[in-house]
TIMI-2910 file (N, C-alpha, C, CB; in pm, 1 decimal, decimal comma, always signed):
<rs>
+----------+----------+----------+----------+----------+----------+----------+----------+----------+----------+----------+----------+------+
!      n_x !      n_y !      n_z !     ca_x !     ca_y !     ca_z !      c_x !      c_y !      c_z !     cb_x !     cb_y !     cb_z ! resn !
+----------+----------+----------+----------+----------+----------+----------+----------+----------+----------+----------+----------+------+
!  -6029,0 !   -903,9 !  +4323,1 !  -5864,5 !  -1030,0 !  +4312,0 !  -5836,9 !  -1025,6 !  +4212,1 !  -5859,7 !  -1198,0 !  +4335,1 !  Unk !
!  -5805,3 !  -1014,6 !  +4183,6 !  -5747,5 !  -1074,6 !  +4035,1 !  -5626,8 !  -1165,9 !  +4008,9 !  -5710,1 !   -963,5 !  +3953,3 !  Unk !
!  -5574,0 !  -1314,1 !  +3981,3 !  -5515,4 !  -1376,3 !  +3959,5 !  -5382,7 !  -1379,4 !  +3901,2 !  -5574,5 !  -1413,0 !  +3931,5 !  Unk !
!  -5314,1 !  -1425,9 !  +3872,4 !  -5194,4 !  -1415,4 !  +3806,8 !  -5078,4 !  -1525,0 !  +3828,7 !  -5148,4 !  -1290,5 !  +3841,2 !  Unk !
!  -5056,0 !  -1555,8 !  +3707,8 !  -4950,9 !  -1698,1 !  +3725,4 !  -4823,7 !  -1615,9 !  +3595,3 !  -5059,3 !  -1916,0 !  +3649,9 !  Unk !
!  -4721,2 !  -1698,4 !  +3669,2 !  -4624,4 !  -1633,3 !  +3603,9 !  -4579,0 !  -1748,0 !  +3561,1 !  -4534,0 !  -1541,1 !  +3671,8 !  Unk !
!  -4533,7 !  -1767,2 !  +3420,7 !  -4481,0 !  -1942,7 !  +3361,8 !  -4299,1 !  -1795,6 !  +3252,1 !  -4712,2 !  -2093,1 !  +3156,4 !  Unk !
!  -4258,3 !  -1904,1 !  +3200,4 !  -4156,5 !  -1922,1 !  +3095,0 !  -4009,9 !  -1849,2 !  +3156,4 !  -4216,1 !  -1845,2 !  +2943,3 !  Unk !
!  -3995,0 !  -1862,9 !  +3259,7 !  -3849,2 !  -1851,1 !  +3339,0 !  -3742,8 !  -1968,3 !  +3293,6 !  -3874,9 !  -1868,7 !  +3515,6 !  Unk !
!  -3645,5 !  -2006,6 !  +3332,3 !  -3574,0 !  -2047,4 !  +3390,9 !  -3376,5 !  -2058,9 !  +3313,9 !  -3662,3 !  -2164,0 !  +3423,7 !  Unk !
!  -3308,0 !  -2135,2 !  +3335,7 !  -3140,1 !  -2146,0 !  +3310,2 !  -3149,3 !  -2084,0 !  +3194,7 !  -3056,2 !  -2300,1 !  +3298,1 !  Unk !
!  -3043,0 !  -1999,2 !  +3172,4 !  -3022,2 !  -1938,5 !  +3021,3 !  -2847,4 !  -1919,3 !  +3006,6 !  -3116,6 !  -1762,4 !  +3002,8 !  Unk !
!  -2803,9 !  -1937,4 !  +2997,6 !  -2645,2 !  -1853,2 !  +2936,8 !  -2688,4 !  -1659,6 !  +2906,7 !  -2585,6 !  -1953,1 !  +2718,3 !  Unk !
!  -2568,6 !  -1572,9 !  +2987,1 !  -2564,9 !  -1500,7 !  +2930,3 !  -2548,7 !  -1450,3 !  +2791,9 !  -2530,0 !  -1484,6 !  +2978,6 !  Unk !
!  -2658,6 !  -1322,8 !  +2741,7 !  -2650,1 !  -1291,3 !  +2596,6 !  -2790,3 !  -1353,8 !  +2581,4 !  -2513,9 !  -1358,8 !  +2499,7 !  Unk !
!  -2841,7 !  -1507,0 !  +2595,0 !  -2970,7 !  -1569,9 !  +2622,3 !  -3116,4 !  -1441,3 !  +2611,7 !  -2948,7 !  -1643,9 !  +2793,6 !  Unk !
!  -3193,8 !  -1465,0 !  +2519,0 !  -3388,6 !  -1489,4 !  +2581,3 !  -3482,5 !  -1588,6 !  +2664,7 !  -3472,7 !  -1510,3 !  +2472,4 !  Unk !
!  -3580,7 !  -1461,3 !  +2708,5 !  -3638,9 !  -1581,9 !  +2756,0 !  -3793,5 !  -1439,9 !  +2703,2 !  -3586,3 !  -1666,4 !  +2968,4 !  Unk !
!  -3835,6 !  -1577,7 !  +2746,3 !  -3950,9 !  -1430,4 !  +2733,3 !  -4146,3 !  -1467,5 !  +2831,0 !  -3991,7 !  -1407,2 !  +2480,4 !  Unk !
!  -4096,0 !  -1388,6 !  +2986,0 !  -4249,5 !  -1432,3 !  +3033,5 !  -4335,4 !  -1445,7 !  +3045,4 !  -4291,0 !  -1436,8 !  +3063,8 !  Unk !
!  -4466,3 !  -1463,3 !  +3076,2 !  -4592,0 !  -1442,9 !  +3079,2 !  -4675,5 !  -1447,4 !  +3203,7 !  -4633,2 !  -1518,5 !  +3000,3 !  Unk !
!  -4709,7 !  -1359,6 !  +3213,4 !  -4840,2 !  -1345,2 !  +3278,9 !  -5010,7 !  -1370,4 !  +3269,6 !  -4830,9 !  -1251,4 !  +3287,6 !  Unk !
!  -5033,1 !  -1468,1 !  +3281,3 !  -5244,2 !  -1506,1 !  +3232,8 !  -5250,0 !  -1483,0 !  +3395,9 !  -5331,4 !  -1742,6 !  +3146,7 !  Unk !
!  -5347,6 !  -1453,7 !  +3384,3 !  -5496,1 !  -1339,0 !  +3430,2 !  -5599,6 !  -1400,7 !  +3474,8 !  -5570,8 !  -1251,3 !  +3309,6 !  Unk !
!  -5653,6 !  -1349,8 !  +3545,1 !  -5777,9 !  -1447,9 !  +3515,9 !  -5874,7 !  -1318,0 !  +3604,0 !  -5767,9 !  -1654,2 !  +3601,0 !  Unk !
!  -6035,0 !  -1290,6 !  +3607,0 !  -6105,8 !  -1226,3 !  +3666,5 !  -6155,8 !  -1084,1 !  +3552,1 !  -6026,8 !  -1202,1 !  +3802,0 !  Unk !
!  -6213,6 !  -1020,6 !  +3549,4 !  -6379,0 !   -942,4 !  +3500,5 !  -6251,9 !   -788,4 !  +3433,7 !  -6555,2 !   -880,8 !  +3715,2 !  Unk !
!  -6173,3 !   -739,5 !  +3481,3 !  -6137,8 !   -616,2 !  +3518,6 !  -5962,6 !   -667,3 !  +3470,5 !  -6188,9 !   -566,5 !  +3702,3 !  Unk !
!  -5964,2 !   -727,9 !  +3445,3 !  -5837,1 !   -711,6 !  +3422,0 !  -5760,9 !   -568,6 !  +3266,2 !  -5810,8 !   -884,6 !  +3394,4 !  Unk !
!  -5810,9 !   -612,7 !  +3180,5 !  -5822,6 !   -488,1 !  +3059,1 !  -5787,1 !   -348,7 !  +3110,2 !  -5984,0 !   -471,0 !  +2997,8 !  Unk !
!  -5869,5 !   -352,6 !  +3163,2 !  -5874,8 !   -201,3 !  +3265,4 !  -5716,1 !   -186,8 !  +3357,2 !  -6036,0 !   -220,6 !  +3414,2 !  Unk !
!  -5666,3 !   -243,3 !  +3395,0 !  -5564,5 !   -155,8 !  +3393,5 !  -5392,6 !   -210,8 !  +3384,4 !  -5594,5 !    -80,2 !  +3517,7 !  Unk !
!  -5354,8 !   -110,1 !  +3417,3 !  -5244,5 !   -118,9 !  +3314,9 !  -5119,3 !   -197,6 !  +3459,2 !  -5195,2 !    +86,2 !  +3222,9 !  Unk !
!  -5067,8 !   -298,8 !  +3424,0 !  -4946,3 !   -422,3 !  +3498,3 !  -4782,9 !   -350,7 !  +3515,3 !  -4922,4 !   -589,7 !  +3363,0 !  Unk !
!  -4757,8 !   -437,0 !  +3555,6 !  -4620,4 !   -418,3 !  +3599,6 !  -4564,9 !   -602,0 !  +3627,9 !  -4622,5 !   -299,9 !  +3762,4 !  Unk !
!  -4418,6 !   -572,8 !  +3606,6 !  -4338,6 !   -671,6 !  +3651,9 !  -4209,0 !   -592,8 !  +3758,5 !  -4281,2 !   -754,8 !  +3508,8 !  Unk !
!  -4213,6 !   -685,7 !  +3843,1 !  -4099,5 !   -665,7 !  +3958,2 !  -3963,6 !   -808,8 !  +3963,2 !  -4204,7 !   -664,9 !  +4131,7 !  Unk !
!  -3916,0 !   -719,9 !  +4108,6 !  -3812,1 !   -909,5 !  +4002,5 !  -3718,2 !   -895,4 !  +4163,5 !  -3634,8 !   -869,5 !  +3742,8 !  Unk !
!  -3718,0 !   -973,5 !  +4244,1 !  -3587,1 !   -929,4 !  +4325,6 !  -3498,8 !  -1128,3 !  +4322,8 !  -3654,4 !   -840,8 !  +4548,0 !  Unk !
!  -3434,3 !  -1041,9 !  +4350,7 !  -3207,5 !  -1187,0 !  +4327,5 !  -3256,7 !  -1209,9 !  +4539,2 !  -2870,1 !   -983,9 !  +4271,8 !  Unk !
!  -3177,3 !  -1290,6 !  +4482,6 !  -3148,9 !  -1338,8 !  +4669,2 !  -3064,0 !  -1203,9 !  +4731,2 !  -3014,5 !  -1521,0 !  +4695,5 !  Unk !
!  -3089,2 !  -1230,7 !  +4821,8 !  -3111,2 !  -1156,5 !  +4938,9 !  -3076,9 !   -986,4 !  +4909,8 !  -3013,5 !  -1226,1 !  +5057,8 !  Unk !
!  -3177,5 !   -958,5 !  +4797,5 !  -3274,4 !   -802,3 !  +4777,7 !  -3380,5 !   -752,1 !  +4829,5 !  -3325,0 !   -782,3 !  +4670,3 !  Unk !
!  -3402,5 !   -626,7 !  +4754,6 !  -3582,8 !   -649,5 !  +4778,9 !  -3616,5 !   -666,9 !  +4661,4 !  -3685,1 !   -524,7 !  +4842,3 !  Unk !
!  -3746,3 !   -679,6 !  +4653,6 !  -3854,5 !   -647,6 !  +4506,1 !  -3796,4 !   -507,4 !  +4453,3 !  -4058,0 !   -622,0 !  +4550,0 !  Unk !
!  -3770,0 !   -470,9 !  +4300,8 !  -3727,9 !   -373,9 !  +4244,8 !  -3777,2 !   -374,0 !  +4123,8 !  -3609,0 !   -364,6 !  +4250,5 !  Unk !
!  -3860,1 !   -239,9 !  +4050,1 !  -3883,0 !   -266,9 !  +3969,2 !  -3854,2 !   -285,4 !  +3854,5 !  -3920,8 !   -243,3 !  +3978,4 !  Unk !
!  -3939,7 !   -346,9 !  +3718,0 !  -3884,9 !   -359,3 !  +3631,2 !  -3923,8 !   -308,6 !  +3506,4 !  -3867,3 !   -453,2 !  +3635,9 !  Unk !
!  -4074,8 !   -340,2 !  +3440,8 !  -4149,0 !   -259,5 !  +3308,9 !  -4292,8 !   -235,3 !  +3402,5 !  -4176,1 !   -377,8 !  +3126,1 !  Unk !
!  -4373,7 !   -177,8 !  +3365,5 !  -4501,5 !   -144,5 !  +3312,9 !  -4514,7 !   -150,0 !  +3166,8 !  -4536,9 !    -18,0 !  +3355,3 !  Unk !
!  -4668,9 !   -139,9 !  +3214,7 !  -4758,6 !   -135,0 !  +3037,9 !  -4852,8 !    -87,4 !  +3075,7 !  -4808,8 !   -274,6 !  +2939,2 !  Unk !
!  -4999,0 !    +33,8 !  +2969,4 !  -5058,7 !    +28,2 !  +2971,7 !  -5159,9 !    -38,6 !  +3022,8 !  -5037,1 !    +44,8 !  +2925,4 !  Unk !
!  -5295,8 !    -24,3 !  +3037,1 !  -5469,6 !   -171,5 !  +2947,6 !  -5436,6 !   -191,4 !  +2811,2 !  -5692,8 !    -89,0 !  +2922,0 !  Unk !
!  -5415,6 !    -56,4 !  +2730,9 !  -5454,0 !   -102,4 !  +2600,0 !  -5284,2 !   -124,4 !  +2546,0 !  -5565,3 !    +24,8 !  +2504,4 !  Unk !
!  -5116,1 !   -190,3 !  +2656,2 !  -5018,9 !   -189,7 !  +2600,7 !  -4960,7 !    -63,4 !  +2467,2 !  -5035,5 !   -314,4 !  +2570,1 !  Unk !
!  -4990,7 !   +110,1 !  +2461,5 !  -4910,5 !   +156,7 !  +2384,1 !  -4890,1 !   +213,1 !  +2438,2 !  -4916,0 !   +187,1 !  +2290,1 !  Unk !
!  -4831,1 !   +140,6 !  +2590,6 !  -4708,5 !   +213,7 !  +2623,8 !  -4638,2 !   +163,3 !  +2739,9 !  -4736,0 !   +351,7 !  +2645,9 !  Unk !
!  -4523,1 !   +188,6 !  +2799,1 !  -4446,4 !   +155,1 !  +2831,7 !  -4363,3 !   +235,5 !  +2911,7 !  -4416,8 !   +112,5 !  +2754,8 !  Unk !
!  -4304,4 !   +164,1 !  +3071,4 !  -4165,6 !   +228,6 !  +3066,9 !  -4073,8 !   +138,6 !  +3128,9 !  -4157,3 !   +366,4 !  +3138,1 !  Unk !
!  -3968,6 !   +183,7 !  +3183,9 !  -3897,4 !    -18,3 !  +3239,0 !  -3769,3 !   +111,0 !  +3336,7 !  -3769,7 !   -203,5 !  +3012,9 !  Unk !
!  -3712,0 !    +22,8 !  +3428,9 !  -3623,9 !    +61,0 !  +3472,1 !  -3524,1 !    +72,0 !  +3429,6 !  -3615,7 !    +29,8 !  +3536,1 !  Unk !
!  -3354,5 !   +188,6 !  +3473,3 !  -3254,4 !   +200,2 !  +3379,3 !  -3214,0 !    +61,1 !  +3352,9 !  -3141,5 !   +288,7 !  +3424,0 !  Unk !
!  -3218,3 !    -14,7 !  +3383,7 !  -3114,7 !   -173,6 !  +3413,9 !  -3141,6 !   -246,0 !  +3297,5 !  -3161,8 !   -290,2 !  +3562,6 !  Unk !
!  -3291,8 !   -207,0 !  +3256,5 !  -3309,7 !   -326,2 !  +3160,1 !  -3352,7 !   -250,3 !  +3021,8 !  -3435,3 !   -444,7 !  +3217,9 !  Unk !
!  -3358,7 !   -100,6 !  +3031,5 !  -3384,9 !    -57,5 !  +2870,9 !  -3321,5 !    -93,7 !  +2825,0 !  -3388,7 !    +53,0 !  +2814,9 !  Unk !
!  -3398,8 !    -87,3 !  +2681,3 !  -3305,5 !   -201,0 !  +2505,9 !  -3292,9 !   -348,7 !  +2558,5 !  -3073,4 !   -144,2 !  +2449,9 !  Unk !
!  -3353,3 !   -366,6 !  +2627,8 !  -3281,0 !   -542,8 !  +2635,6 !  -3440,6 !   -563,2 !  +2680,2 !  -3108,8 !   -605,9 !  +2788,4 !  Unk !
!  -3547,7 !   -527,3 !  +2746,5 !  -3658,1 !   -590,8 !  +2764,3 !  -3787,3 !   -510,7 !  +2735,7 !  -3653,2 !   -638,3 !  +2889,2 !  Unk !
!  -3929,0 !   -528,4 !  +2686,8 !  -3934,4 !   -518,8 !  +2639,5 !  -4116,6 !   -578,0 !  +2672,6 !  -3824,5 !   -532,6 !  +2582,7 !  Unk !
!  -4182,9 !   -511,8 !  +2730,3 !  -4315,5 !   -509,6 !  +2748,7 !  -4420,0 !   -524,7 !  +2719,1 !  -4335,5 !   -466,1 !  +2762,2 !  Unk !
!  -4493,5 !   -598,1 !  +2647,3 !  -4659,1 !   -660,0 !  +2560,5 !  -4768,2 !   -704,1 !  +2649,4 !  -4639,8 !   -812,4 !  +2460,0 !  Unk !
!  -4891,8 !   -722,2 !  +2557,5 !  -4984,4 !   -788,7 !  +2670,7 !  -5050,0 !   -785,1 !  +2556,5 !  -5043,5 !   -723,5 !  +2824,2 !  Unk !
!  -5139,2 !   -948,5 !  +2547,4 !  -5256,7 !  -1001,1 !  +2477,5 !  -5418,4 !   -993,5 !  +2541,4 !  -5219,5 !  -1144,7 !  +2458,0 !  Unk !
!  -5465,5 !   -894,5 !  +2528,9 !  -5621,7 !   -858,3 !  +2582,4 !  -5720,5 !   -950,7 !  +2599,5 !  -5689,4 !   -772,4 !  +2498,5 !  Unk !
!  -5708,6 !  -1020,2 !  +2527,2 !  -5801,1 !  -1116,9 !  +2395,1 !  -5749,0 !  -1190,2 !  +2513,3 !  -5758,9 !  -1155,7 !  +2187,3 !  Unk !
!  -5602,3 !  -1280,6 !  +2543,6 !  -5602,8 !  -1418,8 !  +2589,1 !  -5563,8 !  -1409,9 !  +2782,2 !  -5466,2 !  -1513,0 !  +2479,1 !  Unk !
!  -5584,9 !  -1238,5 !  +2769,0 !  -5559,3 !  -1187,1 !  +2985,3 !  -5438,1 !  -1211,8 !  +2996,1 !  -5644,8 !  -1295,9 !  +3142,4 !  Unk !
!  -5364,4 !  -1148,6 !  +2897,5 !  -5163,4 !  -1213,2 !  +2922,2 !  -5067,3 !  -1087,9 !  +2935,7 !  -5078,0 !  -1315,7 !  +2746,0 !  Unk !
!  -4973,1 !  -1092,7 !  +3021,2 !  -4900,9 !   -974,8 !  +2969,4 !  -4776,3 !  -1079,1 !  +2964,3 !  -4892,3 !   -816,0 !  +3072,3 !  Unk !
!  -4704,5 !   -995,6 !  +2891,1 !  -4532,5 !  -1052,4 !  +2811,6 !  -4423,2 !   -955,3 !  +2907,2 !  -4507,2 !   -990,7 !  +2581,3 !  Unk !
!  -4365,4 !  -1000,5 !  +2889,6 !  -4174,8 !   -935,1 !  +2907,8 !  -4103,7 !   -960,8 !  +2785,5 !  -4061,0 !  -1027,3 !  +3040,0 !  Unk !
!  -4031,3 !   -951,1 !  +2728,1 !  -3927,9 !  -1057,8 !  +2603,5 !  -3832,2 !   -959,5 !  +2624,8 !  -3979,1 !  -1089,2 !  +2402,4 !  Unk !
!  -3695,2 !  -1055,4 !  +2723,7 !  -3592,6 !  -1017,6 !  +2779,5 !  -3483,6 !  -1091,8 !  +2731,5 !  -3606,7 !  -1020,1 !  +2905,5 !  Unk !
!  -3397,0 !  -1036,0 !  +2617,6 !  -3304,1 !   -980,3 !  +2486,0 !  -3205,3 !   -970,3 !  +2643,5 !  -3363,5 !   -793,0 !  +2352,7 !  Unk !
!  -3049,4 !  -1054,5 !  +2496,5 !  -2944,6 !  -1008,9 !  +2647,0 !  -2918,3 !  -1018,3 !  +2792,9 !  -2946,2 !   -911,7 !  +2666,3 !  Unk !
!  -3010,6 !  -1117,6 !  +2800,8 !  -2996,0 !  -1159,3 !  +2902,0 !  -2845,7 !  -1144,5 !  +3022,3 !  -3030,9 !  -1269,2 !  +2856,6 !  Unk !
!  -2858,9 !  -1098,6 !  +3214,4 !  -2692,4 !  -1021,5 !  +3217,4 !  -2696,0 !  -1149,5 !  +3347,2 !  -2656,5 !   -782,6 !  +3271,3 !  Unk !
!  -2635,8 !  -1181,0 !  +3382,0 !  -2613,5 !  -1238,4 !  +3539,5 !  -2688,8 !  -1196,1 !  +3601,8 !  -2500,4 !  -1216,6 !  +3615,0 !  Unk !
!  -2684,7 !  -1041,3 !  +3674,0 !  -2766,6 !   -968,0 !  +3725,1 !  -2893,7 !   -928,3 !  +3703,3 !  -2723,3 !   -899,4 !  +3730,6 !  Unk !
!  -2964,2 !   -975,9 !  +3640,5 !  -3058,5 !  -1020,9 !  +3611,7 !  -3116,4 !  -1151,6 !  +3643,3 !  -3050,6 !  -1003,0 !  +3521,7 !  Unk !
!  -3063,2 !  -1250,0 !  +3679,7 !  -3121,6 !  -1352,8 !  +3810,4 !  -3142,8 !  -1320,0 !  +3902,8 !  -3062,9 !  -1444,3 !  +3858,6 !  Unk !
!  -3308,5 !  -1326,6 !  +3925,5 !  -3393,2 !  -1294,9 !  +4012,4 !  -3577,5 !  -1392,0 !  +3962,1 !  -3381,6 !  -1106,2 !  +4007,0 !  Unk !
!  -3589,2 !  -1344,9 !  +4099,4 !  -3735,1 !  -1438,9 !  +4048,8 !  -3867,9 !  -1307,5 !  +4023,2 !  -3798,9 !  -1580,8 !  +4218,4 !  Unk !
!  -3894,8 !  -1333,6 !  +3852,4 !  -3980,8 !  -1220,3 !  +3809,0 !  -4106,6 !  -1236,1 !  +3860,5 !  -3991,7 !  -1205,0 !  +3665,5 !  Unk !
!  -4143,3 !  -1107,0 !  +3940,6 !  -4302,8 !  -1122,4 !  +3904,7 !  -4409,1 !  -1002,7 !  +3830,8 !  -4367,6 !  -1149,6 !  +4045,0 !  Unk !
!  -4545,1 !  -1113,9 !  +3796,0 !  -4572,9 !   -979,6 !  +3755,3 !  -4720,1 !   -917,2 !  +3872,0 !  -4615,2 !   -990,8 !  +3564,0 !  Unk !
!  -4753,4 !   -801,9 !  +3854,6 !  -4893,6 !   -717,6 !  +3945,3 !  -5000,4 !   -662,1 !  +3880,5 !  -4854,3 !   -590,4 !  +4024,5 !  Unk !
!  -5060,1 !   -611,2 !  +3911,3 !  -5160,4 !   -460,8 !  +3897,5 !  -5151,7 !   -366,8 !  +3909,4 !  -5240,1 !   -432,5 !  +3945,7 !  Unk !
!  -5152,8 !   -254,9 !  +3821,9 !  -5131,6 !   -125,4 !  +3906,9 !  -5258,9 !    -69,9 !  +3956,8 !  -5060,8 !    -12,7 !  +3825,4 !  Unk !
!  -5217,4 !    -59,8 !  +4048,3 !  -5347,9 !    +64,2 !  +4132,4 !  -5378,2 !   +145,6 !  +3999,8 !  -5269,8 !   +206,2 !  +4291,9 !  Unk !
!  -5541,7 !   +188,7 !  +4067,7 !  -5562,2 !   +314,2 !  +3991,9 !  -5477,6 !   +434,8 !  +3991,0 !  -5672,2 !   +357,7 !  +4025,6 !  Unk !
!  -5465,5 !   +472,6 !  +3889,9 !  -5408,8 !   +621,0 !  +3886,5 !  -5265,3 !   +621,4 !  +3971,5 !  -5527,7 !   +736,0 !  +3962,6 !  Unk !
!  -5190,5 !   +482,2 !  +3917,8 !  -5013,2 !   +492,5 !  +3982,6 !  -4942,3 !   +573,8 !  +3781,2 !  -4908,0 !   +219,6 !  +4048,5 !  Unk !
!  -4999,4 !   +530,6 !  +3734,9 !  -4887,0 !   +537,9 !  +3610,4 !  -4774,8 !   +671,0 !  +3644,6 !  -4982,0 !   +573,8 !  +3438,8 !  Unk !
!  -4634,0 !   +579,1 !  +3624,2 !  -4534,4 !   +624,0 !  +3627,1 !  -4470,8 !   +617,6 !  +3690,4 !  -4528,9 !   +688,7 !  +3614,8 !  Unk !
!  -4561,1 !   +557,3 !  +3841,3 !  -4443,4 !   +480,8 !  +3958,7 !  -4361,6 !   +341,8 !  +3949,0 !  -4520,2 !   +449,8 !  +4089,5 !  Unk !
!  -4308,0 !   +361,6 !  +4021,9 !  -4221,4 !   +206,8 !  +4056,3 !  -4186,6 !   +166,1 !  +4136,5 !  -4126,7 !   +174,4 !  +4021,6 !  Unk !
!  -4286,2 !   +209,3 !  +4238,3 !  -4304,4 !   +198,9 !  +4364,9 !  -4392,3 !    +14,1 !  +4320,0 !  -4406,3 !   +362,6 !  +4446,7 !  Unk !
!  -4345,4 !    -48,5 !  +4471,2 !  -4372,4 !   -180,2 !  +4484,9 !  -4542,7 !   -205,4 !  +4555,7 !  -4243,3 !   -238,9 !  +4581,2 !  Unk !
!  -4591,8 !    -62,8 !  +4676,6 !  -4727,9 !     -6,2 !  +4725,2 !  -4747,3 !     +4,3 !  +4631,4 !  -4760,7 !   +100,2 !  +4805,4 !  Unk !
!  -4715,3 !   +113,0 !  +4462,6 !  -4886,6 !   +111,6 !  +4373,6 !  -4929,4 !    -24,2 !  +4327,6 !  -4890,8 !   +208,1 !  +4212,7 !  Unk !
!  -4845,9 !   -168,0 !  +4403,0 !  -4896,4 !   -237,4 !  +4282,5 !  -5001,8 !   -374,1 !  +4342,7 !  -4747,7 !   -294,7 !  +4183,9 !  Unk !
!  -5043,9 !   -442,2 !  +4259,6 !  -5163,3 !   -533,6 !  +4407,0 !  -5165,1 !   -633,8 !  +4315,6 !  -5364,9 !   -466,3 !  +4471,3 !  Unk !
!  -5207,0 !   -764,4 !  +4419,7 !  -5248,1 !   -837,1 !  +4335,0 !  -5117,6 !   -946,5 !  +4223,7 !  -5335,0 !   -728,1 !  +4265,6 !  Unk !
!  -5065,9 !   -990,5 !  +4291,3 !  -4919,6 !   -982,1 !  +4285,9 !  -4983,9 !  -1122,9 !  +4169,6 !  -4791,6 !  -1002,3 !  +4462,6 !  Unk !
!  -4849,8 !  -1217,0 !  +4193,4 !  -4870,8 !  -1360,7 !  +4078,3 !  -4714,4 !  -1434,4 !  +4193,1 !  -4821,7 !  -1311,6 !  +3810,7 !  Unk !
!  -4712,1 !  -1501,3 !  +4150,9 !  -4577,7 !  -1644,0 !  +4283,0 !  -4482,8 !  -1666,1 !  +4203,1 !  -4636,0 !  -1848,6 !  +4339,8 !  Unk !
!  -4453,3 !  -1563,6 !  +4080,0 !  -4283,1 !  -1552,5 !  +4068,1 !  -4279,6 !  -1651,8 !  +3991,0 !  -4176,4 !  -1568,8 !  +4201,7 !  Unk !
!  -4191,9 !  -1624,0 !  +3864,9 !  -4091,0 !  -1784,5 !  +3803,8 !  -3938,2 !  -1718,8 !  +3811,8 !  -4132,2 !  -1852,0 !  +3583,3 !  Unk !
!  -3836,1 !  -1761,7 !  +3805,8 !  -3724,3 !  -1813,1 !  +3844,3 !  -3665,3 !  -1766,4 !  +3684,1 !  -3730,2 !  -1985,3 !  +3904,7 !  Unk !
!  -3595,2 !  -1683,8 !  +3666,6 !  -3450,2 !  -1649,5 !  +3615,6 !  -3352,2 !  -1632,2 !  +3649,5 !  -3432,8 !  -1581,7 !  +3573,3 !  Unk !
!  -3273,6 !  -1775,0 !  +3630,2 !  -3113,3 !  -1758,4 !  +3625,8 !  -2998,0 !  -1752,7 !  +3492,0 !  -3071,9 !  -1874,1 !  +3701,6 !  Unk !
!  -2973,6 !  -1641,5 !  +3521,9 !  -2799,3 !  -1681,2 !  +3340,5 !  -2707,6 !  -1720,0 !  +3419,9 !  -2690,5 !  -1505,1 !  +3212,8 !  Unk !
!  -2632,6 !  -1797,3 !  +3391,0 !  -2573,6 !  -1829,9 !  +3395,4 !  -2444,1 !  -1706,8 !  +3342,7 !  -2617,0 !  -1936,4 !  +3359,3 !  Unk !
!  -2287,6 !  -1681,3 !  +3353,5 !  -2189,8 !  -1638,4 !  +3268,5 !  -2085,9 !  -1763,1 !  +3137,3 !  -2096,0 !  -1569,9 !  +3388,0 !  Unk !
+----------+----------+----------+----------+----------+----------+----------+----------+----------+----------+----------+----------+------+
</rs>
């Protein structure tokens, strides 16, 4: 079991930026790919981004491509999501999660586990 704690959310205006952090504990953290999901009020949790164990490769859902950038610092056991050009539709609770083995390329919630508690991002117009 890996424990994850998200931070960095807040209330911002459209066009602003935020950087979310996901701090992980556990000896196996650096061997797993990681993902970011978000859940807006009244909606299902949706995939946002994924990053390999090395940080060399990433992929994103279409709605955030060109605006969000994932990265990680394994020495700090931390994954980041840099969010630029925020839009009101980005408002959601953002979660990080560990990708299960062999699931690279997936955007499915079922292919991730060890979810964090989430951090609220609110973007006003």
